[in-house]
N, C-alpha and C positions, 0 to 999 in steps of 0.2 A: 503493499500500501504506500508506505514510502517516498518506495522508489520512483514507481508509478509517478507520485506526484510530485517528485523532485525533478524528473523529464517529464514533465508536462510543461513545469513552471523554467525550465530551461527552453525548452522548445518555443513557449513563448517569451522570454524574453533575445532569443535568436529570431524570430519574426517579429518583433518589434525594433531591433537593431536595422535589419534586414530591410524593412521598409523606411526605415530613417537615412539608411544609406539609397535608399531606390530614389527619396525624396530629394536630397541633395544634390545626386547627378542629375535631375535631372532640371531640377531649379540653375544647373549650372550651364547646360542644354541652350534651356533660356537665356542664357545672356549673353552664349558664344555664339548664336545663333540671330538674337535681336542687333547685337555690334554687325553680325553678317549682312546682316540687310540694312545697314546705316543707320540703325537705330530707328528712323520713323518707319523706316519698311520694312523692317526688321521683327518690331513686337507683336505685330498680329496676327503673322503668319506662326511665330514662337509660342505665342500663347495659346492659340489654335491647334498645335500639337501639345501643348503640358499638356489640356484638355482629352485631348483623344487618347493620349497614353493613361491617361488616370481613367478616363470610362474604360478601356480594352482593360486594366488592370482590374476594375469595377466587376466586370463580364466574362471575365475570365480564369483561368489559375493562375495567371499572371508568367508563363513558360513562353515570352517570346522576345523576340530582339527590341529593347528601348530606342534604341540608337537609328535600328530603320527602322520602326517605324515614328519617331521623332523626324528621320532626315521626308521621308515620303510626306508624311501628310504636309510639312513644311513647304517642300517641291511642287505636291499638285494643289495645295490652299493660296498657294501665296497670293496670289491678285486677289481673288476673292475676300479672303483674310483682311484684307489693308482697306477692300472696298468696306470690311464691317466695323475696324478702325476708323471710317469716314463719317460712317454713323455714329459712331459714340463718343469722335475726339470735338465735336461741335456742343454736344448734351454738358461735356466735362470742363468746357471751357468757360461756358454759361455759367455754370454753378462758383467754377475758381472764380471770373470777373464782380458774379453777385456777393460772395465773402468778401472780396478786397473793397468792394465800390461800400459796403456795409463798415467794414473798419474804419473806413474812412467818414465814416454819419456821426453826429454828434448823438450822443445818446438822450432816448427818450419811448417813452412808452410806445408807440408806434414802430419803433424799428426794434427797439427789446423785447415787446413781445407780443409781436404780431409778426414784421416782418425776419427778425433772426430766426424764428421760429420755424417759420415756414420754410424758408429756404429751408434747413437743419431737416425738415421731413421731405423736401423734395431732393437732399443729398440722398435720405437713405434709401426712397422708391427707384430713384436713380441705379441706386448699389446695387437693389434686386434684380432691377431689370439688365443690370449687365450682364448679374452674374447670370441670369438667365439668359442670356443671348448667348452666351458661351456657352455653355450647357445642351442648349438646342442646337445650337450649331454644330456638334460634334453629335450627336445624337439622334437627331432626324436627316432621312435623307427627305430631303421635300426641296421646294425653292427657295431662295435668301427670303423673298419679303413674307412668307408663311414660317418662316422659322421665328422672324421677328414676332410675327403675330401670338407664336406660340407659346414667346418667350413672355410678352404681356398678358396673354391670358393664362399661363400656368401661377404666373407670380399674384397672378390675385385673389384665383379659386384655390390657391394652397399656401393659407398664409400660413398654418407653422412652419411647412419647409422654409419659407422665406424667412420666418423668425431664425431658426435654424442658423441659414445660412450669416443671419446680420450678428446672433450670438457667438458664432462660430469667429467671423472675421473680427469683430471684436474682443473675443477672447486672445485671439492671435496676435494681434495688433498692443493688448498690452504686455504681453509676451515681451514681442519685439523690442516695443519700450524698454520695457526692464534690462532686456541682453539685447544690446544692439546687435551682437556678434554674430547671430544667426541669420540675419540678414541676408549675406551675400550666399547664402545655402537653403533656404526657405521661404522665401518671400513672394515668391510667386506658385512653387508649388504645393505646400501646404497649405492657403488661402483657396488655389482650385481644386486642390481636394478636396476640402470644407466644402464649398460649391457641388463639384460634383456627387458629394454623399448624400449632400442636402436634395439636390435637383431628382437625383434619381427614386428616390422616395415618395416624389411628386411625379412623376413619368410614370411609376409603377403603379400609383393610385388613379391617376389616368387613365392608362390601359388596362387596370381592371374594370373598371368601369365602363368603358366602353364597350369591354368585353359583355359586360351584366348586357348596357343598354341594345346590344345588336342579335343576342339570343334571344329567338323568335319565341321558346316555352315564356320565356319573362314579362 
């Protein structure tokens, strides 16, 4: 009994360190390929590649080449992923400008209790929407704008998964703030893992509901 328990514990620790190593490796690939795409053009394809690898981890036994999957996705999705970034970048820029402008405004009831909270809420909604956008992009084999529609619909239909995304990202942000040394190794891979895992919960619920609705016996 004791030996079996000890063996199980060691297997668990081994699996944990294996996941940590994989996530660190994936994050380093993201940095490498973002730089290879001259930053601006590389971030979108590299991020889509990270989500693709993580999705494959979650749907398989993990017995595949991370490098090969990353490379193939990066090459195949290069321009489409940059199209995705063209959709995301203006929204992020708009929110950044809002925060910048608010910081320059004098303190007042309107700014402190109406405008600022509204921008915070808009930011949280945007984070959830962008998270689902990447998750749906690699999950559904449908036209681009249908993926965008799915991302927005799922974000609203499954609030628990959306809250899990926000909570997970917040916890990771706090850990990264306390231990900034982890940022070069996990800044993208861990958030992507949190997002994809939470989104997968919503995708499975959606698939289950669609199956029930399409069953003529029901």
